[in-house]
MIKOLDO-555513 format. One record per residue (C-alpha): residue in one letter; z, x, y. Coordinates in Angstrom, 2 decimals, padded with zeros to 5 digits, always signed. Layout:
# MIKOLDO-555513
{residuo->a	pz->Z	px->X	py->Y};
...
//
This chain:
# MIKOLDO-555513
{residuo->m	pz->+000.00	px->+000.00	py->+000.00};
{residuo->s	pz->-000.84	px->+001.26	py->+003.48};
{residuo->t	pz->+001.79	px->+001.94	py->+006.12};
{residuo->w	pz->+000.99	px->-001.14	py->+008.21};
{residuo->i	pz->+001.42	px->-003.40	py->+005.17};
{residuo->w	pz->+004.83	px->-001.86	py->+004.48};
{residuo->a	pz->+005.67	px->-002.44	py->+008.16};
{residuo->l	pz->+004.90	px->-006.14	py->+007.69};
{residuo->v	pz->+006.98	px->-006.15	py->+004.50};
{residuo->l	pz->+009.85	px->-004.57	py->+006.45};
{residuo->l	pz->+009.64	px->-007.20	py->+009.18};
{residuo->a	pz->+009.55	px->-010.05	py->+006.64};
{residuo->a	pz->+012.40	px->-008.53	py->+004.62};
{residuo->v	pz->+014.65	px->-008.13	py->+007.66};
{residuo->w	pz->+014.02	px->-011.71	py->+008.71};
{residuo->a	pz->+014.71	px->-012.95	py->+005.17};
{residuo->a	pz->+018.04	px->-011.10	py->+005.12};
{residuo->h	pz->+019.07	px->-012.51	py->+008.49};
{residuo->w	pz->+017.96	px->-016.02	py->+007.48};
{residuo->g	pz->+020.35	px->-015.69	py->+004.59};
{residuo->a	pz->+023.10	px->-014.41	py->+006.87};
{residuo->e	pz->+022.58	px->-017.28	py->+009.29};
{residuo->h	pz->+023.08	px->-019.86	py->+006.54};
{residuo->l	pz->+026.25	px->-018.09	py->+005.44};
{residuo->a	pz->+027.51	px->-018.07	py->+009.02};
{residuo->t	pz->+027.42	px->-021.86	py->+009.37};
{residuo->p	pz->+030.10	px->-022.51	py->+006.70};
{residuo->l	pz->+032.21	px->-019.69	py->+008.15};
{residuo->k	pz->+032.04	px->-021.26	py->+011.62};
{residuo->k	pz->+033.33	px->-024.51	py->+010.16};
{residuo->l	pz->+036.13	px->-022.66	py->+008.39};
{residuo->r	pz->+037.12	px->-021.09	py->+011.72};
{residuo->k	pz->+037.55	px->-024.54	py->+013.25};
{residuo->q	pz->+039.20	px->-026.00	py->+010.17};
{residuo->w	pz->+041.75	px->-023.18	py->+009.98};
{residuo->g	pz->+042.35	px->-023.10	py->+013.73};
{residuo->f	pz->+041.26	px->-019.55	py->+014.46};
{residuo->s	pz->+040.49	px->-018.54	py->+018.06};
{residuo->v	pz->+036.90	px->-018.02	py->+019.24};
{residuo->a	pz->+037.28	px->-014.24	py->+019.51};
{residuo->a	pz->+039.06	px->-014.06	py->+016.15};
{residuo->g	pz->+036.33	px->-016.20	py->+014.63};
{residuo->g	pz->+033.90	px->-013.44	py->+015.54};
{residuo->a	pz->+035.64	px->-011.21	py->+013.00};
{residuo->l	pz->+035.18	px->-013.81	py->+010.28};
{residuo->i	pz->+031.59	px->-014.65	py->+011.18};
{residuo->g	pz->+030.93	px->-010.90	py->+011.32};
{residuo->v	pz->+031.10	px->-010.87	py->+007.51};
{residuo->a	pz->+027.99	px->-013.05	py->+007.41};
{residuo->a	pz->+026.32	px->-011.32	py->+010.34};
{residuo->a	pz->+026.75	px->-007.87	py->+008.76};
{residuo->s	pz->+025.70	px->-008.97	py->+005.29};
{residuo->p	pz->+022.11	px->-007.66	py->+005.75};
{residuo->e	pz->+023.52	px->-004.18	py->+006.45};
{residuo->i	pz->+025.86	px->-004.51	py->+003.47};
{residuo->g	pz->+022.92	px->-005.46	py->+001.28};
{residuo->i	pz->+020.80	px->-002.60	py->+002.64};
{residuo->n	pz->+023.57	px->-000.08	py->+001.92};
{residuo->i	pz->+024.18	px->-001.40	py->-001.59};
{residuo->t	pz->+020.45	px->-001.20	py->-002.34};
{residuo->s	pz->+020.22	px->+002.28	py->-000.77};
{residuo->a	pz->+023.13	px->+003.55	py->-002.86};
{residuo->i	pz->+021.81	px->+002.06	py->-006.11};
{residuo->t	pz->+018.23	px->+003.27	py->-005.63};
{residuo->g	pz->+019.25	px->+006.80	py->-004.60};
{residuo->v	pz->+018.09	px->+006.65	py->-000.97};
{residuo->s	pz->+021.50	px->+006.44	py->+000.70};
{residuo->d	pz->+020.29	px->+008.23	py->+003.84};
{residuo->i	pz->+018.36	px->+005.09	py->+004.81};
{residuo->g	pz->+021.59	px->+003.10	py->+004.67};
{residuo->l	pz->+023.48	px->+005.81	py->+006.56};
{residuo->g	pz->+020.92	px->+005.86	py->+009.38};
{residuo->t	pz->+020.82	px->+002.07	py->+009.57};
{residuo->m	pz->+024.62	px->+001.75	py->+009.54};
{residuo->f	pz->+025.28	px->+004.13	py->+012.43};
{residuo->g	pz->+022.06	px->+003.45	py->+014.32};
{residuo->s	pz->+022.70	px->-000.29	py->+014.40};
{residuo->n	pz->+026.16	px->+000.26	py->+015.90};
{residuo->v	pz->+024.68	px->+002.18	py->+018.83};
{residuo->i	pz->+021.68	px->-000.07	py->+019.42};
{residuo->a	pz->+022.95	px->-003.58	py->+018.73};
{residuo->i	pz->+026.06	px->-003.74	py->+020.96};
{residuo->p	pz->+024.29	px->-002.88	py->+024.26};
{residuo->l	pz->+021.31	px->-005.05	py->+023.32};
{residuo->m	pz->+023.50	px->-008.08	py->+022.62};
{residuo->v	pz->+025.37	px->-007.69	py->+025.93};
{residuo->i	pz->+022.07	px->-007.33	py->+027.82};
{residuo->t	pz->+020.62	px->-010.35	py->+026.01};
{residuo->a	pz->+023.70	px->-012.50	py->+026.71};
{residuo->y	pz->+023.71	px->-011.48	py->+030.38};
{residuo->v	pz->+020.06	px->-012.42	py->+030.90};
{residuo->a	pz->+020.47	px->-015.66	py->+028.93};
{residuo->t	pz->+023.45	px->-016.81	py->+031.00};
{residuo->r	pz->+021.52	px->-016.34	py->+034.23};
{residuo->y	pz->+019.43	px->-019.31	py->+033.10};
{residuo->l	pz->+022.01	px->-021.62	py->+031.54};
{residuo->k	pz->+021.02	px->-025.26	py->+031.43};
{residuo->k	pz->+023.12	px->-027.48	py->+033.70};
{residuo->k	pz->+024.66	px->-029.36	py->+030.78};
{residuo->n	pz->+025.92	px->-026.07	py->+029.27};
{residuo->a	pz->+027.09	px->-024.51	py->+032.55};
{residuo->k	pz->+030.68	px->-025.01	py->+033.63};
{residuo->e	pz->+031.56	px->-025.39	py->+037.32};
{residuo->a	pz->+032.81	px->-021.81	py->+037.50};
{residuo->h	pz->+029.46	px->-020.53	py->+036.23};
{residuo->k	pz->+027.87	px->-020.81	py->+039.68};
{residuo->e	pz->+030.53	px->-018.46	py->+041.03};
{residuo->h	pz->+029.91	px->-016.05	py->+038.14};
{residuo->l	pz->+026.21	px->-016.09	py->+038.95};
{residuo->s	pz->+026.85	px->-015.15	py->+042.57};
{residuo->e	pz->+029.21	px->-012.38	py->+041.43};
{residuo->h	pz->+026.68	px->-011.16	py->+038.83};
{residuo->l	pz->+029.37	px->-011.51	py->+036.16};
{residuo->l	pz->+029.05	px->-012.21	py->+032.44};
{residuo->k	pz->+032.49	px->-013.74	py->+031.91};
{residuo->v	pz->+034.14	px->-012.96	py->+028.56};
{residuo->d	pz->+037.50	px->-014.07	py->+027.17};
{residuo->p	pz->+039.95	px->-011.14	py->+027.64};
{residuo->t	pz->+041.15	px->-011.46	py->+024.03};
{residuo->a	pz->+037.82	px->-009.88	py->+023.07};
{residuo->v	pz->+039.37	px->-006.53	py->+024.03};
{residuo->t	pz->+042.63	px->-006.77	py->+022.09};
{residuo->v	pz->+041.38	px->-008.79	py->+019.12};
{residuo->q	pz->+037.97	px->-007.18	py->+018.69};
{residuo->a	pz->+037.19	px->-004.06	py->+020.73};
{residuo->i	pz->+040.39	px->-002.01	py->+020.32};
{residuo->p	pz->+040.59	px->-002.52	py->+016.52};
{residuo->y	pz->+036.88	px->-001.63	py->+016.37};
{residuo->l	pz->+037.60	px->+001.64	py->+018.19};
{residuo->v	pz->+040.38	px->+002.39	py->+015.71};
{residuo->i	pz->+037.88	px->+001.89	py->+012.87};
{residuo->i	pz->+035.45	px->+004.33	py->+014.53};
{residuo->a	pz->+038.25	px->+006.89	py->+014.93};
{residuo->v	pz->+039.16	px->+006.62	py->+011.24};
{residuo->v	pz->+035.50	px->+007.07	py->+010.25};
{residuo->a	pz->+035.37	px->+010.23	py->+012.39};
{residuo->v	pz->+038.57	px->+011.62	py->+010.84};
{residuo->l	pz->+037.24	px->+010.99	py->+007.33};
{residuo->t	pz->+033.75	px->+012.42	py->+007.83};
{residuo->v	pz->+033.73	px->+015.03	py->+010.61};
{residuo->p	pz->+036.34	px->+017.75	py->+009.71};
{residuo->s	pz->+034.72	px->+020.50	py->+007.62};
{residuo->q	pz->+037.10	px->+020.03	py->+004.68};
{residuo->w	pz->+036.33	px->+016.29	py->+004.47};
{residuo->r	pz->+032.75	px->+016.31	py->+005.72};
{residuo->g	pz->+030.50	px->+013.64	py->+004.25};
{residuo->l	pz->+031.24	px->+010.29	py->+002.64};
{residuo->q	pz->+033.49	px->+010.41	py->-000.44};
{residuo->p	pz->+034.79	px->+007.75	py->-002.87};
{residuo->v	pz->+038.32	px->+007.91	py->-001.44};
{residuo->d	pz->+036.85	px->+007.15	py->+002.01};
{residuo->a	pz->+035.38	px->+003.93	py->+000.61};
{residuo->w	pz->+038.79	px->+002.56	py->-000.34};
{residuo->i	pz->+040.38	px->+003.65	py->+002.92};
{residuo->m	pz->+037.70	px->+001.86	py->+004.98};
{residuo->l	pz->+037.94	px->-001.26	py->+002.81};
{residuo->g	pz->+041.68	px->-001.29	py->+003.58};
{residuo->m	pz->+040.87	px->-000.84	py->+007.27};
{residuo->y	pz->+038.70	px->-003.94	py->+007.23};
{residuo->l	pz->+041.40	px->-006.03	py->+005.58};
{residuo->v	pz->+043.86	px->-004.96	py->+008.28};
{residuo->y	pz->+041.27	px->-005.65	py->+011.01};
{residuo->l	pz->+040.44	px->-009.10	py->+009.63};
{residuo->t	pz->+044.08	px->-010.08	py->+009.17};
{residuo->q	pz->+045.13	px->-009.17	py->+012.72};
{residuo->a	pz->+042.03	px->-010.83	py->+014.19};
{residuo->l	pz->+042.46	px->-014.11	py->+012.35};
{residuo->f	pz->+046.14	px->-014.65	py->+013.00};
{residuo->r	pz->+046.32	px->-013.63	py->+016.65};
{residuo->g	pz->+045.85	px->-016.60	py->+018.95};
{residuo->k	pz->+045.80	px->-019.13	py->+016.10};
{residuo->k	pz->+045.34	px->-022.71	py->+017.28};
{residuo->e	pz->+045.53	px->-026.24	py->+015.91};
{residuo->s	pz->+043.10	px->-026.89	py->+013.08};
{residuo->e	pz->+040.17	px->-029.24	py->+013.59};
{residuo->k	pz->+038.70	px->-031.76	py->+011.20};
{residuo->v	pz->+035.22	px->-030.81	py->+009.99};
{residuo->t	pz->+032.70	px->-032.50	py->+007.71};
{residuo->w	pz->+031.08	px->-030.57	py->+004.88};
{residuo->k	pz->+027.56	px->-031.45	py->+003.68};
{residuo->k	pz->+026.00	px->-030.56	py->+000.34};
{residuo->k	pz->+022.90	px->-029.37	py->+002.17};
{residuo->e	pz->+024.94	px->-026.68	py->+003.94};
{residuo->i	pz->+026.38	px->-025.46	py->+000.65};
{residuo->w	pz->+022.96	px->-025.25	py->-000.97};
{residuo->f	pz->+021.58	px->-023.41	py->+002.04};
{residuo->a	pz->+024.47	px->-020.94	py->+001.76};
{residuo->v	pz->+023.57	px->-020.30	py->-001.90};
{residuo->a	pz->+019.92	px->-019.82	py->-000.91};
{residuo->g	pz->+021.13	px->-017.51	py->+001.85};
{residuo->v	pz->+022.78	px->-015.21	py->-000.68};
{residuo->a	pz->+019.51	px->-014.99	py->-002.63};
{residuo->a	pz->+017.52	px->-014.31	py->+000.55};
{residuo->l	pz->+019.98	px->-011.57	py->+001.50};
{residuo->g	pz->+019.53	px->-009.78	py->-001.79};
{residuo->i	pz->+015.73	px->-009.99	py->-001.76};
{residuo->g	pz->+015.53	px->-009.07	py->+001.92};
{residuo->a	pz->+017.84	px->-006.07	py->+001.54};
{residuo->f	pz->+015.87	px->-004.72	py->-001.43};
{residuo->f	pz->+012.49	px->-004.89	py->+000.31};
{residuo->t	pz->+013.95	px->-003.56	py->+003.58};
{residuo->v	pz->+014.96	px->-000.38	py->+001.77};
{residuo->r	pz->+011.72	px->-000.14	py->-000.22};
{residuo->a	pz->+009.59	px->-000.66	py->+002.91};
{residuo->t	pz->+011.53	px->+001.93	py->+004.92};
{residuo->e	pz->+011.31	px->+004.42	py->+002.05};
{residuo->n	pz->+007.52	px->+004.09	py->+001.93};
{residuo->i	pz->+007.07	px->+004.17	py->+005.71};
{residuo->v	pz->+009.11	px->+007.36	py->+006.19};
{residuo->s	pz->+007.27	px->+008.95	py->+003.28};
{residuo->a	pz->+003.91	px->+008.13	py->+004.86};
{residuo->l	pz->+005.02	px->+009.37	py->+008.29};
{residuo->g	pz->+006.60	px->+012.54	py->+006.90};
{residuo->i	pz->+010.03	px->+011.97	py->+008.45};
{residuo->s	pz->+013.46	px->+011.94	py->+006.83};
{residuo->k	pz->+015.15	px->+008.86	py->+005.43};
{residuo->i	pz->+018.10	px->+009.05	py->+007.83};
{residuo->v	pz->+015.74	px->+009.15	py->+010.83};
{residuo->g	pz->+013.89	px->+006.20	py->+009.34};
{residuo->g	pz->+017.17	px->+004.32	py->+009.16};
{residuo->l	pz->+018.06	px->+005.25	py->+012.75};
{residuo->f	pz->+014.76	px->+004.46	py->+014.45};
{residuo->i	pz->+012.94	px->+002.04	py->+012.13};
{residuo->t	pz->+015.36	px->-000.09	py->+010.11};
{residuo->a	pz->+018.21	px->-000.27	py->+012.65};
{residuo->p	pz->+016.05	px->-001.58	py->+015.57};
{residuo->m	pz->+014.25	px->-004.01	py->+013.25};
{residuo->a	pz->+017.58	px->-005.29	py->+011.94};
{residuo->a	pz->+018.71	px->-005.96	py->+015.52};
{residuo->l	pz->+015.78	px->-008.28	py->+016.35};
{residuo->p	pz->+017.11	px->-011.44	py->+014.66};
{residuo->e	pz->+020.53	px->-010.80	py->+016.21};
{residuo->i	pz->+018.94	px->-010.69	py->+019.65};
{residuo->f	pz->+017.39	px->-014.13	py->+019.19};
{residuo->a	pz->+020.67	px->-015.50	py->+017.80};
{residuo->t	pz->+022.65	px->-014.08	py->+020.73};
{residuo->w	pz->+020.16	px->-015.57	py->+023.20};
{residuo->s	pz->+020.51	px->-018.99	py->+021.59};
{residuo->v	pz->+024.33	px->-018.91	py->+021.45};
{residuo->a	pz->+024.63	px->-017.66	py->+025.04};
{residuo->k	pz->+022.21	px->-020.31	py->+026.33};
{residuo->s	pz->+024.37	px->-022.97	py->+024.67};
{residuo->g	pz->+027.29	px->-021.88	py->+026.86};
{residuo->q	pz->+029.26	px->-020.10	py->+024.09};
{residuo->i	pz->+029.35	px->-016.84	py->+026.02};
{residuo->t	pz->+032.39	px->-015.20	py->+024.40};
{residuo->s	pz->+031.04	px->-015.94	py->+020.92};
{residuo->a	pz->+027.65	px->-014.50	py->+021.87};
{residuo->v	pz->+029.18	px->-011.26	py->+023.15};
{residuo->t	pz->+032.00	px->-010.72	py->+020.62};
{residuo->s	pz->+030.28	px->-011.59	py->+017.34};
{residuo->v	pz->+028.39	px->-008.29	py->+017.50};
{residuo->i	pz->+031.71	px->-006.39	py->+017.41};
{residuo->g	pz->+032.89	px->-008.37	py->+014.39};
{residuo->d	pz->+029.51	px->-007.66	py->+012.80};
{residuo->h	pz->+029.73	px->-003.91	py->+013.30};
{residuo->a	pz->+033.38	px->-003.65	py->+012.37};
{residuo->v	pz->+032.18	px->-004.95	py->+008.99};
{residuo->t	pz->+029.25	px->-002.53	py->+009.04};
{residuo->l	pz->+031.58	px->+000.48	py->+009.40};
{residuo->t	pz->+033.99	px->-000.71	py->+006.71};
{residuo->i	pz->+032.54	px->-002.96	py->+003.99};
{residuo->a	pz->+028.97	px->-001.66	py->+004.44};
{residuo->f	pz->+030.48	px->+001.88	py->+004.45};
{residuo->f	pz->+031.88	px->+001.25	py->+000.95};
{residuo->p	pz->+028.73	px->+001.57	py->-001.25};
{residuo->l	pz->+027.54	px->+004.74	py->+000.50};
{residuo->a	pz->+030.95	px->+006.41	py->+000.17};
{residuo->i	pz->+031.39	px->+005.36	py->-003.47};
{residuo->v	pz->+028.28	px->+007.34	py->-004.47};
{residuo->g	pz->+029.58	px->+010.37	py->-002.50};
{residuo->l	pz->+026.89	px->+010.72	py->+000.18};
{residuo->p	pz->+026.81	px->+014.23	py->+001.73};
{residuo->v	pz->+025.85	px->+014.78	py->+005.37};
{residuo->s	pz->+022.76	px->+017.01	py->+005.28};
{residuo->n	pz->+022.31	px->+017.24	py->+009.05};
{residuo->f	pz->+025.76	px->+017.39	py->+010.62};
{residuo->p	pz->+024.65	px->+017.87	py->+014.28};
{residuo->l	pz->+022.57	px->+014.68	py->+014.06};
{residuo->f	pz->+025.39	px->+012.81	py->+012.30};
{residuo->a	pz->+028.00	px->+013.93	py->+014.83};
{residuo->t	pz->+025.73	px->+013.08	py->+017.77};
{residuo->v	pz->+025.07	px->+009.52	py->+016.55};
{residuo->l	pz->+028.76	px->+008.99	py->+015.70};
{residuo->s	pz->+029.71	px->+010.15	py->+019.21};
{residuo->f	pz->+027.41	px->+007.51	py->+020.70};
{residuo->v	pz->+028.95	px->+004.88	py->+018.39};
{residuo->g	pz->+032.35	px->+005.74	py->+019.89};
{residuo->l	pz->+031.02	px->+005.87	py->+023.46};
{residuo->v	pz->+029.42	px->+002.42	py->+023.17};
{residuo->g	pz->+032.68	px->+000.98	py->+021.82};
{residuo->i	pz->+034.75	px->+002.53	py->+024.61};
{residuo->l	pz->+032.40	px->+001.27	py->+027.34};
{residuo->y	pz->+032.31	px->-002.21	py->+025.78};
{residuo->a	pz->+036.12	px->-002.49	py->+025.90};
{residuo->a	pz->+036.49	px->-000.89	py->+029.33};
{residuo->f	pz->+033.77	px->-003.00	py->+030.95};
{residuo->i	pz->+035.21	px->-006.28	py->+029.69};
{residuo->h	pz->+038.71	px->-005.37	py->+030.82};
{residuo->w	pz->+037.77	px->-004.13	py->+034.30};
{residuo->g	pz->+034.52	px->-006.00	py->+034.86};
{residuo->g	pz->+035.71	px->-009.08	py->+036.73};
{residuo->k	pz->+038.45	px->-009.90	py->+039.19};
{residuo->s	pz->+042.14	px->-009.52	py->+038.34};
{residuo->n	pz->+042.18	px->-012.90	py->+036.60};
{residuo->e	pz->+038.70	px->-012.66	py->+035.07};
{residuo->h	pz->+037.10	px->-010.35	py->+032.56};
{residuo->g	pz->+033.54	px->-009.57	py->+031.57};
{residuo->f	pz->+030.48	px->-007.51	py->+032.41};
{residuo->k	pz->+029.26	px->-006.94	py->+035.95};
{residuo->r	pz->+025.54	px->-006.38	py->+036.50};
{residuo->w	pz->+025.89	px->-002.63	py->+037.05};
{residuo->q	pz->+027.82	px->-002.35	py->+033.78};
{residuo->v	pz->+025.08	px->-004.17	py->+031.89};
{residuo->f	pz->+022.57	px->-001.80	py->+033.49};
{residuo->t	pz->+024.73	px->+001.17	py->+032.41};
{residuo->l	pz->+024.55	px->+000.04	py->+028.79};
{residuo->f	pz->+020.78	px->-000.31	py->+029.18};
{residuo->v	pz->+020.51	px->+003.27	py->+030.44};
{residuo->l	pz->+022.80	px->+004.47	py->+027.64};
{residuo->l	pz->+020.26	px->+003.28	py->+025.09};
{residuo->f	pz->+017.61	px->+005.53	py->+026.60};
{residuo->v	pz->+020.03	px->+008.46	py->+026.76};
{residuo->y	pz->+020.89	px->+007.93	py->+023.09};
{residuo->v	pz->+017.24	px->+007.94	py->+022.03};
{residuo->a	pz->+016.51	px->+011.02	py->+024.14};
{residuo->v	pz->+019.48	px->+013.00	py->+022.81};
{residuo->v	pz->+018.86	px->+012.12	py->+019.17};
{residuo->l	pz->+015.16	px->+012.85	py->+019.47};
{residuo->f	pz->+016.13	px->+016.22	py->+020.97};
{residuo->w	pz->+017.94	px->+017.07	py->+017.73};
{residuo->v	pz->+015.06	px->+015.81	py->+015.62};
{residuo->l	pz->+012.38	px->+017.62	py->+017.63};
{residuo->n	pz->+014.50	px->+020.75	py->+017.81};
{residuo->i	pz->+014.86	px->+020.83	py->+014.03};
{residuo->f	pz->+011.16	px->+020.14	py->+013.56};
{residuo->s	pz->+010.29	px->+023.01	py->+015.89};
{residuo->s	pz->+012.60	px->+025.27	py->+013.89};
{residuo->g	pz->+010.51	px->+024.55	py->+010.81};
{residuo->q	pz->+013.23	px->+022.60	py->+008.96};
{residuo->s	pz->+012.32	px->+019.49	py->+007.03};
{residuo->n	pz->+015.67	px->+018.22	py->+005.75};
{residuo->i	pz->+016.56	px->+016.06	py->+008.76};
//
């Protein structure tokens, strides 16, 4: 099969995986209401469904012996997706329909503010930063460098702690919800779509990077990760336009907290070494920087009694994406120019 056909397969596979995730997310949203979890805390629960394509990709990568694709996708998506979702939500809320816009929204428009519930910092962002710090401690020091089986169990425990604290902080009264058989069947179909989509995402990326003569980890960083973010962008746009701004902005953190813990598990279990440490450390540094800016901007973005992203902060995240690409490409091009091929 030619490269362009594999590119179409990749696009279709990513969409299939996210279709499956979307139909898993609906039951989880109902559970959030039924169990009385807060909106920000619900992002941690819904993140399980949202991150399921990455989990599937990493499981498939580990089983088929191309774990570098999963590694590149896992870390690349954390750098790319968070700024893109904030940018998407900001643009979407500038054009909220009147029926979805609260009275205060006009003031937020004049202030160029994307208002976010402050609990997004304590419930989502800070625990996410702790997860990133633990990943760094487990993989960066020379004596522990790489992903090892013991790391898998540690990160699984980290997710359980993260999920527990998120779900039970700010718990509210439960709501009555109605369950339909159609939703359950769609959830089952979603699981099947996830598996099929994840398999062909990995196979397509493997063939594309082989045809282009680049490494699997670079393919994960610059091919699979951006493609995997596309459905999330459309979902964030839709949720933000409906007036659910905090959900639109925080679900991406819940998603990527899962990506760095549960999706970390299959890669660590097979004992994935880090073949290009400078590239790995550079991308991981940007993962941490994005998380820090996300938390800081929400906390200090608005007035003393409001929180969120000001326009200049959204623009800063936009610029950061270009800086990230430039810096990572510097490592790639530098290694190419040195005649090395194991990037």
